[in-house]
N, C-alpha and C positions, 0 to 999 in steps of 0.2 A: 443463497441469500447471505449477505454479510451483516455482521453486527457493527454498527457505526454509532459512536458517541460524539455528540456535538457539545463542546464545553463553551458556554457563554460567560464572558467576563466583563462585558462593557455595560455601562449605564445606558438607560433606554434612549435618551434624546440628545446625547452629546455628539453622536455621529450616526452614520447609517449602519454601523456594524450589527446592531440588534435586529433591525429589519431584514438585512441581508441574511443573517443567520437563520431567521425564521423562514424566509423564502427557501433557503437551502434545505432546511430540515423537512419542510413540507414536500419539496421536490424529491428528496431521497425516499421519503416514506411512500410517495406516490408510485415509485418504481419498485416497490416491494422489498426494500431493505428493512432489516430489524433496527429501527432507529431509536436512540434514547438521547436525552438532553440533560445536561447538568448546568444549573445556574450557580455561579460562584462569583466572589468578589462583588463589584458594583452591579453585576447583572441581576442580583437579587432584587434591585429596585424595579426591574422589568415586571416582577410578579406582584407589585402593589397595584391596587385599583387605579385606573386613570380616568380622567374626566375630559370631555371635549372643551377646548378653549378657543373662542372665536379668533383671538389674536395669535394663536399658535398654529402655524401653517402645516406642521407635520401631522400625519394621521397617527392616532393613538393605536399603533400596531399591537401592543400587548393584549388587546382585547381578542386578537386572533388566536391566542393560546387556547381558547375554548374549542378551537377546531381540532386539537390534538386527537380527541376521541374519534372523530370522523376519519382521520388518517391513520388510525390504529397506533398512535404514539402513546403508549401506556406507561413507558418508563421515563418518568419525569422526576429529576432529583434536584435538591437544593442543598448547598453546603451549609451545615448548621453553624459552623464557626463564622461564616460570612454574615448570617443573620444576626448572630450575637454581637459581632463587631459593629453592626449598624443599628443595633437596638430595635430590630424588627422581630415581631412575634410571628410564629407560624400561622396563627389564626388571622393575621392581616393579609395573607397571600390571596390573590384572586383566583388561583387554581390549586388543585390538590397536587402536592409534590412530596416525595419521600425525603425526609431529612437524612443526610449522610455525613459521617465524620471523615477525617483524613484517611483512616485505615479502610473504610468502606469505599472511598473514592479510588484508592489504589487498586482494590479488588475489582471494582467496576471497570477501570481502565484496562486491567489485565485480561478481561474477558472479551475485549473488542478486537475486531479485525482492523478497524481504523478509528483514529481519534482525530477530530478536527477542533481546533481552538479558534474562537472568535474574539 
């Protein structure tokens, strides 16, 4: 079993990167890898609650983050500096995530067999 960290850096609806990263994360977890995810930069916006909009054609995929427990994805991290830069409070996040600083991110990366950036 490999330790794999997926680092998300993209805003939720500017492109398909966020949705594709979620699909990859769930697929890796389904084949029994030890998967963790780090939301950094504009990806922290993925963690804010979303609402369905009739005029918006893309599915609000961040709601699927609640499936993490079903797939045994327990290591969910969010860059504290990214939240601060965007004036987002941890209490606003739609899922539980561990706040990490730059030093903790480096430690997290060093413990991985693979790191994938999205």
